[in-house]
C-alpha positions, 0 to 999 in steps of 0.5 A: 879253548872251546865252548863255555864250561860254566855259565852264571846268569843273574846270581844274587845273594843278599845278607842283612844290610848288604847285597853281596852279589847283585845279578852277576853274570859271566861265563868261563870257557873250557881250557881258560884261566879266568880271573875274578877281580875286585876290592875287599867286599866286592863279592868275590868270596860269596860268588865262588862259594855259590859256585862251590855249593857253600852258599845258596843263591837267592836268585839266578841260575848256573849251567855246567857243560850245558846242563842246569847246575845248582850244587846244594853242598861242596860234595855235589860240586865235587861230583859235578867236577868242580874243585876249590883250593882255598886261601887258608889251608885245611890241613892237620899238621900231625898227619901225613900228606896221604892221610890229609888227602884221604880226609878230603876225598869222598871214597878214599882208597887204601893208604898204600894205593892212595900214596902211589896215586899221589906220587904219580899225579904230583910228578905228572903235574910238576908238583913233586910230593912225598905222601909219607911226610908229616904235614907239619914238617912241610914248607908253605909251598909244599902244603899248598901242593897237598891242597892242589893234589887233593883237588887234582885227584878228583879230576876236576873240569873247573878248578877254583883257586883263591890267592894261590901264590900268596905263600910262594917264592917267585920260583915256586910261582913259575912252577905253579903256572906251568902246572896250571897251563898243563891243566888248561891244555887238557881242557880244565878251566881255572877260576883264579882270584888274586890281588897280584895284578902282574901275575893276572896279566901273565897268566889269565886269558880273561878277567871279570871285575866285580865292584860292590857286588856287581859285574862292572866289566871284563878285560883281557889282562895281557892287554890291560895295565895293572893300574887300569885293572886296579882302577876298574876294581875301585871305580876311581883313580888313585895315586901310587905311593911316593917316596919323599927325600929323607935323610937317615938319622942314625940307628934306632933299633939294633938286633944282635944275635937273636935266637929263640927256640921254636914255640910248639912242635911246628913253630920256627926257631930263630937263629942268630938274627942280626940287623940294624934300622935307622931313623927315616928308613924302611927295612923290608923283610920277605919270606914264605909264610912259616919261616919265622915271621911271627916269631920275629915280630913276637921277639921285637914286640916283647911278647916273647922275651929274649936276652936283654942285649939281643934287642936295643932301642936307642942304645938301651937293652930292652930284650926282657921288657914286655910289650907295654914298656916297649910301646911306651918307649916308642917301639910299636908293632902290628901283627899279621893275625888281625882278629884275635891278635891285633884286635879283640873280636867282640870289643868295639873299635874304641875299646880296641883303640884303647888296648894299644893306645892307652899310654901314648894317647893319654887315654887313662887318667889316674886309672880311669878311662878318658872315654871321650878321648878314646872315642875321638882317637878311634874316629881319627883312625876311621877317618884318616884310614877310610875305615868303612864302618858305622862308627867307633862303637862297632865290634871289630868282628863286624868289619871286613878283613880289609877294613879291620886291617886299615884300622889296625895299621892306622891305630899304630901309625897315628901313635907316632912311633919311633919304630914300627914293625908291621907284618903283612900290612896290606894283606887282604886289602884292595889296591887303593887301600894298599896304596894308602897304607904303603904311603902312610908307612913311607910318610912315617919314615919321612917323619923320622921313624924307623919302619920294619915291614915284614911281608910276603908281597914282593911288589910291596917290599920293592916299592917301599923298602930301602933295604931288603932281607929274607927269612928262611927257616928262621935265618935272615939273609944278608941285608941288601939295598933294594934298588937293583935287586932282581926278582930272581935274586930275591927268590933265591934269598927267600929260598935260603941262599945267602951272601955270594950265592945270591950275588953271582946270580 
């Protein structure tokens, strides 16, 4: 590492009612991986948007390679040598890799020449990619390669990466890290945002910690424990989830030979999925995004009817029952997409509480809403799960992603389900909130519920699940006890290895 590439001095950005960044200052050196850490709402997204030209700061200055830097838009940032790989991909499924890359370039060459460049750059950096493939046919990891290659073709000096490993298997994470180390060896600086603190410790040279919009400290990740970094982020200590002793009390949910066709051109079909979950058990289901997680939850929730015998709850065939009937019977679900699927954006928190809690919380009386009871239920969720909001009358869209996630999970947990299926329960929440949600799921199992946790966070699944399986291209691996599974074995299961192939790693 040599001198400072980017210097940020006193950057401030305020919105009505909140100061997103309050006089933030830090520097990124050439050839380093610099982590930007903070809980939800700490100001990370606003800060990188100012660096990338998406947001204009109210005050403060930046210098890039010793000269003043104030990009009015991303186009100017890219011309200055700053590129960004966003957490959510901006790709068109029906177009080829080369066509998608061209759309993100200022002056793209002819597609034939661009395809040759894509092949050369992808091979150079260990991210092999076929420029002629249709994006809709790519895995989540391959789609991320498209985003990265699109940035690398710009020959950036600063690469901003937002949650880059959230859709990758452990083996793909290793490949990505090799690529990033090759880039830093060439002098490229990387600003790295991730909630996976052990990855931060393995990869990053320095870290800047934001809390409530302020820079509250720095650390050297390899010399700092993950717990210490998490506590710097939240400003307090917090307890790790604890497993209470619990007895399994018989099968509650049984799925047998569940197969469904792909929903749409780029959906994932499910193939002969079979498993059983006992009362008092947490079953973890891992997998890279796009391998059938959404379809599995839809089949279990009743949004996607299946053959009657494919899903049995307490011995009763419910495959053709809808969501309302399944909820009344005790099978509750919380989907991955918070805004629009788990919650109606323009409805208040009280109204969103009614949407799934009307029957189990007795919020209706002869067809009329019991508004006070509904509001009290919403308040219980807000208090019990530390949802940061002015009150139950607030619209769902006004909450941060992490706070809405806490509300959605709390809404289902407090209805005392006999079976709870959750997809990405701690996606986008800070370390303390994630620990609280995981503890709530463990407590639910301790109380006798069966919990199915679908997640891309392997640390989460290892921490809370009793047994583990992985989805790959719509097929579920053998279910195995989580204790004793290595990360390498889990990665192979996520990649499609089954049975004895995994056992003999």
